[in-house]
C-alpha positions as CSV (number, residue, x, y, z in Angstrom):
1,M,0.0,-0.1,0.1
2,P,2.8,2.5,0.7
3,N,4.3,1.9,-2.6
4,Q,0.8,2.2,-4.2
5,A,0.1,5.6,-2.6
6,T,3.8,6.8,-3.5
7,E,3.2,5.8,-7.1
8,R,-0.2,7.6,-7.1
9,D,1.2,10.7,-5.7
10,E,4.1,10.8,-8.2
11,H,1.5,10.2,-10.9
12,Y,-0.5,13.1,-9.6
13,K,2.7,15.3,-9.4
14,A,3.6,14.5,-13.1
15,L,0.2,15.3,-14.1
16,R,0.2,18.6,-12.3
17,R,3.4,19.4,-14.0
18,S,2.1,18.4,-17.4
19,I,-1.2,20.5,-17.0
20,F,0.9,23.6,-15.6
21,I,3.4,23.5,-18.5
22,T,0.6,23.1,-21.1
23,V,-1.4,26.1,-19.6
24,V,1.5,28.3,-19.3
25,L,2.8,27.5,-23.0
26,V,-0.6,27.7,-24.5
27,S,-1.2,31.1,-22.8
28,L,2.2,32.6,-22.9
29,I,3.3,31.8,-26.5
30,P,0.1,33.7,-27.9
31,L,0.8,36.6,-25.5
32,L,4.6,36.8,-26.4
33,V,4.0,36.5,-30.1
34,F,1.2,39.1,-30.0
35,G,3.2,41.4,-27.9
36,G,6.3,41.0,-29.9
37,A,4.3,41.8,-33.0
38,I,2.6,44.8,-31.4
39,R,6.2,45.9,-30.1
40,Y,7.7,45.6,-33.6
41,A,4.8,47.6,-35.2
42,F,5.0,50.3,-32.6
43,Q,8.6,50.6,-32.5
44,T,8.8,50.7,-36.3
45,S,5.7,53.3,-36.4
46,Y,7.3,55.6,-33.7
47,T,10.8,55.4,-35.0
48,E,9.7,56.3,-38.5
49,K,7.5,59.2,-36.8
50,V,10.4,60.6,-34.9
51,Q,12.7,60.3,-37.9
52,A,10.2,62.0,-40.1
53,Y,9.8,64.7,-37.6
54,L,13.3,65.4,-37.0
55,E,14.0,65.4,-40.7
56,T,11.2,68.2,-41.4
57,L,12.4,70.2,-38.6
58,V,16.2,70.2,-39.7
59,K,15.0,70.7,-43.3
60,K,12.9,73.7,-42.4
61,H,15.6,75.3,-40.2
62,A,18.2,74.6,-42.8
63,Q,16.1,76.4,-45.4
64,N,15.7,79.3,-42.9
65,I,19.4,79.6,-42.4
66,D,20.1,79.3,-46.0
67,T,17.5,82.0,-46.7
68,F,19.1,84.3,-44.0
69,L,22.6,84.0,-45.6
70,M,21.1,84.5,-49.2
71,E,19.2,87.6,-47.9
72,R,22.3,89.0,-46.4
73,Q,24.1,88.5,-49.6
74,A,21.2,90.0,-51.6
75,N,21.5,93.0,-49.2
76,M,25.1,93.4,-50.0
77,A,24.5,93.0,-53.8
78,S,21.6,95.5,-53.8
79,L,23.8,98.2,-52.0
80,A,26.7,97.6,-54.2
81,A,24.5,97.9,-57.2
82,A,22.7,100.9,-55.9
83,Y,25.6,103.2,-55.1
84,S,29.2,103.7,-56.7
85,F,32.5,102.8,-55.3
86,E,33.2,106.6,-54.5
87,Q,29.8,106.9,-52.7
88,L,30.3,104.0,-50.5
89,S,34.0,104.9,-49.9
90,D,32.6,107.9,-47.8
91,S,32.4,106.6,-44.4
92,A,29.7,109.0,-43.3
93,F,27.6,107.7,-46.2
94,L,28.3,104.2,-45.4
95,E,27.1,104.8,-41.8
96,Q,24.0,106.1,-43.0
97,Q,23.4,102.9,-44.9
98,L,24.4,100.6,-41.9
99,V,21.7,102.7,-39.8
100,R,19.1,102.2,-42.5
101,F,19.9,98.5,-42.9
102,Q,19.7,97.8,-39.1
103,N,16.4,99.8,-39.0
104,A,15.1,97.6,-41.6
105,Y,16.4,94.2,-40.5
106,G,17.7,94.5,-36.9
107,Q,21.0,94.0,-35.4
108,V,21.9,91.1,-37.5
109,V,24.6,93.0,-39.2
110,T,27.1,94.6,-36.9
111,D,29.3,96.6,-39.4
112,L,29.9,97.4,-42.9
113,G,33.1,98.0,-45.0
114,V,34.5,98.7,-48.5
115,I,37.7,97.1,-49.4
116,A,39.9,97.8,-52.3
117,A,41.4,95.3,-54.6
118,D,44.7,95.4,-52.5
119,G,43.0,94.4,-49.3
120,R,42.9,97.8,-47.8
121,Q,39.7,99.0,-46.2
122,V,39.0,102.3,-47.6
123,S,35.6,103.2,-45.6
124,Y,34.2,101.6,-42.3
125,A,30.8,102.0,-40.5
126,G,30.7,100.1,-37.1
127,P,31.5,99.9,-33.5
128,F,35.1,98.7,-34.0
129,Q,38.1,100.5,-34.9
130,L,38.8,99.1,-38.3
131,A,38.9,102.1,-40.5
132,Q,42.5,101.4,-41.9
133,A,42.3,97.5,-41.5
134,D,44.3,95.5,-44.0
135,Y,42.7,92.2,-45.0
136,A,45.3,91.4,-47.9
137,E,46.5,88.4,-46.1
138,A,43.2,87.3,-44.5
139,E,42.1,83.9,-46.0
140,W,38.4,85.1,-46.4
141,F,39.5,88.2,-48.5
142,Q,41.6,85.9,-50.8
143,H,38.5,83.9,-51.5
144,A,36.1,86.7,-51.6
145,I,38.0,88.8,-54.1
146,Q,37.8,85.7,-56.4
147,T,34.2,85.4,-56.4
148,D,31.1,87.4,-57.0
149,T,29.5,86.6,-53.6
150,Y,31.1,85.0,-50.5
151,T,30.1,83.8,-47.1
152,S,33.1,83.1,-44.9
153,D,33.6,80.5,-42.1
154,V,33.3,81.8,-38.6
155,F,36.6,83.3,-37.3
156,M,38.0,85.3,-34.5
157,G,39.6,88.1,-36.9
158,L,41.0,91.6,-35.9
159,R,38.4,92.2,-33.5
160,G,39.0,88.9,-31.3
161,L,35.2,87.8,-31.3
162,P,33.7,85.0,-33.4
163,H,31.9,86.4,-36.6
164,F,31.8,85.6,-40.1
165,I,31.7,87.9,-43.4
166,V,29.2,88.1,-46.2
167,S,30.7,90.0,-49.0
168,V,29.9,91.0,-52.9
169,R,32.6,91.8,-55.4
170,S,32.0,94.8,-57.7
171,T,34.2,96.8,-60.1
172,A,35.2,100.4,-60.4
173,S,37.0,101.4,-63.7
174,G,37.8,97.7,-64.3
175,T,39.3,97.3,-60.7
176,P,37.4,94.9,-58.3
177,W,36.5,96.0,-54.9
178,L,34.4,94.4,-52.0
179,L,31.5,95.4,-50.0
180,R,31.5,93.3,-47.0
181,A,29.0,93.0,-43.9
182,T,29.9,91.4,-40.5
183,V,26.9,89.1,-39.4
184,D,26.2,89.2,-35.6
185,F,27.3,85.8,-34.3
186,L,24.9,85.7,-31.3
187,A,21.9,86.3,-33.6
188,F,23.0,83.8,-36.0
189,N,23.7,81.2,-33.1
190,D,20.2,81.9,-31.5
191,L,18.7,80.9,-35.0
192,V,20.6,77.6,-34.9
193,E,20.0,76.9,-31.3
194,S,16.3,77.3,-31.5
195,I,16.3,73.8,-32.7
196,H,16.0,72.3,-29.2
197,I,14.0,69.0,-28.3
198,G,14.0,67.1,-25.0
199,Q,16.9,67.4,-22.5
200,T,19.7,66.4,-24.9
201,G,18.5,67.6,-28.2
202,M,20.8,70.4,-29.9
203,A,21.8,71.8,-33.2
204,F,25.1,73.1,-34.6
205,I,26.9,73.8,-37.9
206,L,30.0,72.5,-39.0
207,N,32.3,73.5,-41.9
208,R,34.0,71.0,-44.3
209,K,37.2,71.0,-41.9
210,G,35.2,69.8,-39.0
211,E,35.2,73.0,-37.2
212,L,32.2,74.3,-35.2
213,Q,30.5,77.4,-36.7
214,T,28.1,77.9,-33.8
215,Q,28.4,77.5,-30.0
216,T,26.9,74.3,-28.3
217,K,25.2,74.1,-24.8
218,R,27.4,70.8,-24.2
219,P,30.9,70.2,-25.4
220,L,31.2,67.9,-28.3
221,S,34.1,65.7,-29.1
222,D,35.1,63.5,-32.1
223,L,33.5,65.8,-34.7
224,R,35.4,63.8,-37.5
225,H,32.5,61.3,-37.5
226,Y,30.6,63.9,-39.2
227,S,33.1,64.4,-42.0
228,T,31.3,61.8,-44.2
229,I,28.4,64.2,-44.4
230,F,30.5,66.5,-46.9
231,E,31.7,63.5,-49.1
232,D,30.4,63.6,-52.5
233,R,27.3,65.3,-51.5
234,T,27.8,68.8,-53.2
235,H,25.2,68.0,-55.9
236,Q,22.6,66.8,-53.3
237,A,22.2,69.9,-51.2
238,D,18.7,69.3,-50.2
239,E,19.4,65.8,-49.0
240,I,18.6,64.9,-45.5
241,L,20.8,62.4,-43.8
242,F,19.8,60.4,-40.6
243,G,22.4,58.2,-38.7
244,N,23.4,56.7,-35.5
245,R,26.7,57.1,-33.7
246,E,28.3,56.6,-30.2
247,D,29.5,59.6,-28.5
248,A,32.8,59.8,-26.3
249,A,30.9,58.9,-23.2
250,G,29.5,55.7,-24.9
251,R,25.8,56.9,-25.3
252,D,24.1,56.0,-28.4
253,T,23.1,59.2,-30.2
254,I,21.0,60.0,-33.4
255,Y,21.7,62.7,-35.7
256,V,19.9,64.6,-38.5
257,A,22.2,66.7,-41.2
258,R,21.6,68.7,-44.1
259,L,24.1,70.8,-46.0
260,L,24.1,74.6,-46.1
261,K,25.9,77.3,-48.0
262,G,26.3,75.4,-51.2
263,G,27.7,72.2,-49.3
264,Q,30.3,74.3,-47.5
265,W,28.6,74.1,-44.1
266,A,26.2,71.3,-42.5
267,L,23.4,71.9,-40.0
268,I,23.6,69.0,-37.6
269,Y,20.9,68.1,-35.2
270,Q,22.1,65.5,-32.4
271,Q,20.2,64.0,-29.6
272,D,20.6,61.0,-27.4
273,E,18.7,58.0,-28.7
274,R,17.1,57.4,-25.1
275,D,16.1,61.0,-25.0
276,A,14.8,61.1,-28.6
277,Y,12.8,57.8,-28.2
278,R,11.8,58.4,-24.5
279,D,8.2,57.7,-25.2
280,L,9.3,54.5,-26.9
281,Y,11.4,53.4,-24.1
282,Q,8.6,54.3,-21.6
283,A,6.1,52.1,-23.6
284,R,8.6,49.4,-23.5
285,R,8.8,49.4,-19.7
286,V,5.1,49.6,-19.5
287,A,4.9,46.6,-21.8
288,L,7.5,44.9,-20.0
289,V,5.7,45.4,-16.7
290,T,2.5,44.3,-18.2
291,L,4.0,41.3,-19.8
292,I,5.5,40.3,-16.4
293,L,2.1,40.9,-14.5
294,G,0.4,38.8,-17.3
295,G,3.0,36.2,-16.9
296,L,2.7,36.0,-13.2
297,A,-1.2,36.0,-13.7
298,I,-0.9,33.2,-16.1
299,V,1.6,31.1,-14.0
300,T,-0.8,31.7,-10.9
301,M,-3.8,30.7,-12.9
302,A,-1.8,27.6,-14.2
303,V,-1.1,26.5,-10.8
304,L,-4.5,26.8,-9.6
305,V,-6.0,25.1,-12.7
306,A,-3.2,22.3,-12.5
307,R,-4.0,21.9,-8.8
308,R,-7.8,21.9,-9.0
309,T,-8.0,19.7,-12.1
310,V,-5.6,17.1,-10.3
311,E,-7.7,17.4,-7.3
312,R,-10.9,16.7,-9.2
313,I,-9.2,13.7,-11.0
314,S,-7.9,12.4,-7.7
315,R,-11.5,12.8,-6.3
316,A,-12.8,10.9,-9.4
317,D,-10.2,8.3,-9.1
318,Q,-11.3,8.0,-5.4
319,E,-15.0,7.8,-6.3
320,K,-14.0,5.2,-8.8
321,E,-12.2,3.1,-6.4
322,V,-15.2,3.4,-4.0
323,M,-17.7,2.4,-6.8
324,N,-15.3,-0.4,-7.9
325,Q,-15.3,-1.5,-4.2
326,Q,-19.1,-1.2,-4.1
327,V,-19.4,-3.4,-7.2
328,I,-17.0,-5.9,-5.6
329,E,-19.1,-5.9,-2.4
330,S,-22.2,-6.1,-4.5
331,G,-20.9,-9.2,-6.2
332,H,-19.8,-10.6,-3.0
333,M,-23.2,-10.1,-1.4
334,A,-24.8,-11.6,-4.5
335,S,-22.5,-14.6,-4.1
336,L,-23.3,-14.7,-0.3
337,G,-27.0,-14.7,-1.2
338,E,-26.6,-17.5,-3.6
339,L,-24.7,-19.4,-0.9
340,A,-27.3,-18.6,1.6
341,A,-30.1,-19.7,-0.7
342,G,-28.3,-23.0,-1.2
343,I,-27.6,-23.5,2.5
344,A,-31.3,-22.5,3.3
345,H,-32.3,-25.0,0.6
346,E,-30.4,-27.8,2.0
347,I,-31.4,-27.0,5.6
348,N,-35.1,-26.8,4.6
349,N,-35.2,-30.6,3.6
350,P,-33.8,-32.1,6.9
351,V,-35.9,-29.7,8.7
352,A,-39.1,-30.8,7.1
353,I,-38.1,-34.5,7.8
354,M,-37.5,-33.5,11.4
355,V,-41.0,-31.9,11.7
356,E,-42.7,-34.8,10.1
357,E,-40.8,-37.4,12.4
358,A,-41.7,-35.3,15.3
359,G,-45.4,-35.6,14.3
360,W,-45.0,-39.3,13.7
361,I,-43.5,-40.1,17.2
362,E,-46.5,-37.9,18.7
363,D,-48.8,-40.4,17.0
364,L,-47.0,-43.3,18.3
365,L,-47.2,-42.0,21.8
366,E,-51.0,-42.3,21.4
367,E,-50.7,-46.0,21.6
368,E,-51.6,-48.0,24.7
369,E,-48.2,-49.4,25.5
370,F,-46.7,-45.8,25.6
371,K,-49.5,-44.1,27.7
372,A,-48.5,-45.9,30.7
373,S,-45.0,-44.4,30.7
374,Q,-44.1,-42.1,33.5
375,N,-42.3,-39.6,31.0
376,L,-45.2,-39.4,28.6
377,E,-45.8,-35.8,29.4
378,E,-42.2,-34.9,29.1
379,F,-41.9,-36.6,25.7
380,T,-45.1,-34.9,24.5
381,R,-43.7,-31.4,25.6
382,S,-40.4,-32.2,24.1
383,L,-42.0,-33.3,20.8
384,Q,-44.2,-30.1,20.6
385,Q,-41.0,-28.0,21.2
386,I,-39.1,-29.7,18.5
387,R,-42.0,-29.4,16.0
388,K,-42.5,-25.7,17.0
389,Q,-38.8,-24.9,16.5
390,G,-38.6,-26.8,13.1
391,I,-41.6,-25.0,11.8
392,R,-39.9,-21.8,12.8
393,C,-36.8,-22.7,11.1
394,R,-38.8,-23.8,8.0
395,D,-40.4,-20.3,8.1
396,I,-37.0,-18.6,8.2
397,T,-35.5,-20.5,5.4
398,H,-38.6,-20.0,3.2
399,K,-38.2,-16.1,3.8
400,L,-34.4,-16.2,3.1
401,L,-35.1,-18.3,-0.1
402,S,-37.8,-15.8,-1.1
403,F,-35.7,-12.8,-0.4
404,A,-32.5,-14.4,-2.1
405,R,-34.4,-15.2,-5.3
406,R,-36.0,-11.7,-5.8
407,S,-33.2,-10.1,-8.2
408,D,-35.9,-9.2,-10.9
409,S,-36.2,-5.4,-11.3
410,R,-39.3,-5.7,-13.4
411,V,-42.2,-3.6,-12.3
412,G,-45.3,-5.2,-10.8
413,L,-48.0,-4.7,-8.2
414,V,-46.5,-5.0,-4.7
415,D,-48.2,-4.9,-1.3
416,L,-46.1,-2.5,0.7
417,N,-47.3,-3.8,4.0
418,E,-46.4,-7.4,3.2
419,L,-43.0,-6.1,1.9
420,I,-42.4,-4.1,5.1
421,N,-43.2,-7.1,7.3
422,E,-40.8,-9.3,5.3
423,V,-37.9,-7.0,5.5
424,V,-38.5,-6.3,9.2
425,G,-38.6,-10.1,9.7
426,L,-35.2,-10.5,8.2
427,S,-33.9,-7.4,10.2
428,V,-35.3,-8.1,13.5
429,Q,-32.6,-10.4,14.7
430,Q,-29.9,-7.8,14.2
431,A,-32.0,-5.3,15.8
432,R,-32.6,-7.3,18.7
433,Y,-28.8,-7.9,19.1
434,N,-28.4,-4.2,19.2
435,N,-31.3,-3.6,21.9
436,I,-33.4,-2.2,19.2
437,A,-37.3,-2.7,18.9
438,F,-39.5,-2.3,16.0
439,D,-42.8,-0.4,16.4
440,L,-45.1,-1.1,13.4
441,D,-48.4,1.0,12.6
442,L,-49.6,-0.3,9.2
443,T,-52.8,0.7,7.8
444,P,-54.6,-2.3,6.3
445,D,-56.0,-2.9,3.0
446,L,-53.6,-0.4,1.3
447,P,-53.9,-0.3,-2.4
448,A,-50.9,-1.9,-4.2
449,V,-48.0,0.1,-5.8
450,Q,-46.8,-0.6,-9.1
451,V,-42.9,-0.6,-8.8
452,S,-40.0,-3.1,-8.9
453,Q,-40.4,-5.1,-5.8
454,T,-36.5,-5.6,-5.6
455,E,-35.8,-2.0,-5.7
456,L,-38.6,-0.9,-3.2
457,Q,-37.1,-3.8,-0.9
458,Q,-33.6,-2.3,-1.2
459,V,-34.9,1.1,-0.2
460,L,-36.4,-0.4,3.0
461,F,-33.3,-2.3,3.8
462,N,-31.1,0.7,3.4
463,L,-33.2,3.0,5.6
464,I,-33.8,0.4,8.3
465,N,-30.0,-0.6,8.3
466,N,-29.0,3.1,8.5
467,A,-31.5,3.5,11.6
468,I,-29.8,0.3,13.1
469,D,-26.4,1.7,12.6
470,A,-27.3,5.0,14.0
471,M,-28.5,3.4,17.3
472,E,-26.2,0.4,17.5
473,K,-24.4,1.9,20.7
474,Q,-27.4,3.1,22.6
475,G,-30.4,1.1,21.4
476,G,-33.8,2.5,20.8
477,S,-36.8,1.9,18.6
478,I,-37.5,2.1,14.9
479,G,-41.1,3.1,14.0
480,I,-42.6,2.0,10.6
481,R,-46.0,3.8,9.7
482,S,-47.7,3.5,6.3
483,W,-51.0,5.1,5.2
484,L,-52.9,6.3,2.1
485,E,-53.2,10.2,1.5
486,K,-55.2,11.1,-1.6
487,D,-53.7,9.1,-4.5
488,Q,-50.4,8.6,-2.7
489,I,-49.1,5.6,-0.5
490,Q,-46.9,7.1,2.2
491,F,-44.7,5.5,4.8
492,E,-42.2,6.7,7.3
493,I,-39.2,5.2,8.9
494,R,-38.2,6.9,12.1
495,D,-35.8,6.2,14.7
496,D,-34.9,8.0,18.2
497,G,-31.1,7.8,17.4
498,P,-28.4,10.8,17.7
499,G,-30.0,12.5,14.5
500,I,-28.2,14.3,11.7
501,P,-26.6,17.8,12.0
502,E,-28.3,20.6,10.2
503,V,-25.1,21.3,8.1
504,N,-25.4,17.7,6.6
505,L,-29.2,17.6,5.8
506,N,-28.7,19.2,2.5
507,R,-26.0,16.6,1.3
508,I,-27.3,13.4,2.6
509,F,-28.6,12.4,-0.7
510,E,-25.4,13.4,-2.6
511,P,-23.3,10.3,-4.0
512,F,-20.3,9.3,-1.7
513,F,-21.3,11.6,1.1
514,T,-21.2,9.8,4.4
515,T,-20.8,10.7,7.9
516,K,-19.6,7.0,9.0
517,A,-16.3,5.9,9.9
518,V,-13.8,4.9,7.0
519,G,-14.7,1.5,6.0
520,K,-18.3,1.3,7.3
521,G,-20.0,3.3,4.5
522,T,-19.6,4.1,0.8
523,G,-22.0,7.1,0.9
524,L,-24.3,5.5,-1.9
525,G,-27.0,4.0,0.1
526,L,-29.3,7.1,0.4
527,S,-28.0,8.3,-3.0
528,I,-29.4,5.1,-4.3
529,C,-32.7,5.3,-2.4
530,Y,-33.3,8.7,-3.7
531,G,-32.8,7.8,-7.3
532,I,-35.0,4.6,-7.0
533,V,-37.9,6.7,-5.4
534,K,-37.7,9.3,-8.0
535,K,-37.8,6.8,-10.7
536,M,-40.9,5.3,-9.3
537,G,-42.5,8.8,-9.6
538,G,-42.6,9.2,-5.9
539,D,-40.6,11.6,-3.4
540,I,-38.4,11.2,-0.3
541,S,-37.6,13.7,2.2
542,V,-35.9,13.9,5.7
543,E,-36.3,15.6,9.0
544,S,-33.8,15.5,11.8
545,A,-32.5,17.0,14.9
546,V,-29.5,16.3,16.9
547,G,-30.4,14.2,19.9
548,K,-34.0,13.7,18.7
549,G,-33.7,11.2,16.0
550,T,-34.4,11.0,12.2
551,R,-37.5,10.6,10.1
552,F,-37.4,9.7,6.5
553,L,-40.9,10.1,4.6
554,I,-41.4,8.2,1.3
555,S,-44.5,8.9,-0.9
556,I,-45.3,6.6,-4.0
557,P,-48.3,6.8,-6.3
558,A,-50.9,4.2,-5.4
559,H,-52.1,1.9,-8.1
560,L,-56.0,2.8,-7.6
561,P,-58.5,0.8,-9.4
562,E,-60.2,2.6,-12.3
563,P,-63.7,3.7,-11.7
564,E,-66.3,1.7,-13.8
565,P,-67.9,3.5,-16.6
566,T,-71.2,5.0,-16.3
567,D,-74.2,3.3,-18.0
568,R,-75.5,6.2,-20.1
569,A,-78.2,4.0,-21.8
570,A,-79.9,3.8,-18.2
571,N,-80.3,7.6,-18.4
């Protein structure tokens, strides 16, 4: 038995694990697949959305900066075309033009200057002392004197402040000269820095040498990475470049770039990847937490489902074992019934001979030769006792044979009172042994009931045996009463035993429910009785109170004779 119990426990553990794994896999796999698909779709959509937004933003600002530079060049070209070299060489006149220009466009231009072909500044209007400045060796001048319009890189120059030059070339008597304007670096820098998103997003301008043309709020390093932006792209000035890189601190960053100033500058927007995609990462965290909580819920559900399923299977196995045991016991009882019938049949013959021989001896004692015997009276008394007990044994064997042979479940007319007396006669010895008396109150001449005699007999036996079992320790009485009420034959079986607790009353007809000790009951008796009575079209109910006893009331339709038809002809 211990080995059997261990094997059963191991079987249930393996079954529980199998159910748990199945539920978890069946639940988690669709969740993971669906979550992965949603994550991929959301990430792709969000990334494309951020990229498209940043590209549009950089393109718009790059166009604004290009427009700003072209407007300054146009301003210089208009001024050079409107006035002659001689007029603009007058510093007072040039000062007037600067004031007019600043009134019209603001302080974006800090000063103006007219420079001869040899690099000497012939007139100057502005806040710095640059009236006699010589730019012959300046790199920007050497480039500007060669082109009609020119915009320099940002440099410190003679004034010691960052700035850049916008110039136009014109001629006077065949000799070239330059009109140049200095663009306010702070105003230009504010125009670039206005591209600011999140905590780390910032914009800056680089030239082809990888030198910053604007200030940045954070220090930048390793700008050589951006040199590839200028490679073979002079003919694709409107192209927006989007890329990823790792900065000096090891952080992943994204950048968006567009060429400016005819491919000489590049506007670059840079932002930490986690900052740029912060909503995406937040959604990932929420999804991860949701997935973890969902996984925990699935695991918990799988544990509960596995446990409850195995408990139900275990309970079903136990019920199956009880039913198998019940079948075995029923077969055993059937065998015992056949054996008892055989024994009763074998005993019945010698008992009959014994009764006949006792009667024959009584007849012999009537002869003259025995009448004078002094023991005649004793002989007569003993023979009568032998005959009486023999007749009693014959009646018992007849009842036992009759009961053992009733295995037919076919429906027929049954006299309830007769069946009650018969069952009580078979149970009286057991009741007497337990100090229990029967109290019968049977209404005579009851109509028959059309039922299976064997099944109704089983109901009576189960109820009477339950009453005997309830009072086996204390004794008592079992009352059986029958009567007719309308078209129902009713009978009750009551006892004055310990009673049934109220909490159990609603369950006593449930299969396998029993309050008896282990091994003494299967919990099927009352359930079978309930099913038999209901099949007969009747009803069974119970009343009980602890310490006062129990009463079962059974109602079965009576087989009443049909009324004779009325003779209408007599009317």
